[in-house]
C-alpha positions, 0 to 999 in steps of 0.5 A: 500500500505504501508503494502504491501511494508513493507511485501515485504521488510521483505521477501526480507531481510529474503531471503538475510539472508538465502542466506548469511549463511556460508556453512559448510565445509567438512574436511578430518579427521584422528585419532592421533595414537601413534608412532609405536614401530618399524620402517620399512626399505626396502632394495634391496638385491640379493640371493647368495649361502653359498659358491661358489667354482671353481673346478679343477684337482690336476693333468694335463691330457686329460679331457675325461668326463665333466658330468655337465649341467649349472643350474643342481643340483648335489648331494655331491659325484657325479662324475662331471669330469674325465681325461683319467685314462690310464696314471695314471693306468700305473704309479701305475703299475710301482710304484707297480713293483718298490716297489716289486723290492725294497723289494727283494733288501732289503731282500737280503741285510738284509740276506747278512748283517747278514752273514757279506757278505755286510756292514750294511750300504748297508742293511740300504740303501736298506731299504731306497730305499724300503720306497721311492718306497712305497712313490712313489706308494702312490703318483701314487695312489693319482694321479689316484684318483685326475684324477676325480672330484666329488661334494664336497657338494650338489650344483648347477652347475653355469658355465662350465669353460673348454670344454670337450676333452681338455688338462687341467693343474693342478689347472685350473678351470673347473667348478663353483659350488654353495653350496646351503645347505644354501641360503643367501641374501646380501644387503648394510646397510648405515653407519648411519642406522648401528649406529642407530641399533647397533647390526644387530642381534636384527633387524627382517628381512623378505622378500616376494617371488613370490611363497610364501603365506606371509612374509618369515623370514630371520636370520642374519649371518654376516656383512662385517666390512669394508665400501664401498668406495663410498656409506659408507655402510656395506654388511650384510648377511642374510639366509633363514630358511628351505625353498624350492623355485625355485626362490632362485637361486644366483643373484635373486633380493629380497626386504628386509624389516627390522623392527628396534626397536625405542624409538620414542614417541608421535603422528606421523602426516603428515606435512599437518595436522600441522598449523604454526602461525604467531609467528612460533608456531605449532598447529593442528585443533582438531575436536570436536563433537557438540552434536546434532549440527555440529562438530566444530574445536579447535586449539590445540597447540603442539610441533613438532619434525622430525627425518627423515624429512618426518614424524613429531612427535607431542607431547602434543596431546592425542592419539585418537584425531581427527585431520584435515588432510589437510587445517587446516590453512583455518579454524578458532577457533570454526568453524562448520565442517562436516567430509568428508566421500568420494564420494558416488553414489546412484543408483536408 
């Protein structure tokens, strides 16, 4: 009986020891990578034309032709609008007749002055009248030419500002035209980032379009060297390089990515991977392989810095080290762990 009791007690003690063994926790692990040499920033921008102009007549009159549809692309030199040409044609005819009459008067005065029938001053006045008549003819011809408006460049009709068959005055805008020979993008760059970047031409800009297969590069053009009064930002202008897209119309919104060179050194880790001790010292829990046995964790002291407040730069940690990504404060030095590989489902 004594032997049986002793055996039962030994078996119970063995079962209790096995049940009290600590389970090996699973930890999410990330590999420490060196800080990138460039830092990506994203900005909201809008497409705009190289130039937007309001077209108008240099003379006034009755508008007879307005051949421009909003949203239509027009070729440079094509007729867009024209006034009733009849009054201008009559003005040219009057100026031609006045010039012929002035030339006859000048010729007669010149002959009479050679015979001393009239004074030389009379002949000179007749010559002046002839020259004035020639100037009046050129002005009438210019007014006739100005009675029509042609596209100064290959562009996109934005807005009709005046209805057809109306009387317009000189300089009154009738059409708004976008110069689409170079499509540009504008966005606001904060003052703080501009001071970090220095020369915006050294930054690589690109965007993505709905009908493009990949990133579309953008080239720096200029920036407005005055800050916005509210946001303290500078307006930067970029340009597309030889691209044909139906999406590129003025006013369309695009997302711009700027790759800014950086001299940040060290390892970039999330805040969850950093363990702060009671003495405010920083450390990370490094996972080390245990050979045939389970992996273990080791507390590795590091120094921490942050330029952005969201990403932390770690110094004193070798690149390629495996670090516990989250929950490191719940582990102790030398504790056995297993790497968390995610949830898996096995089908029968």
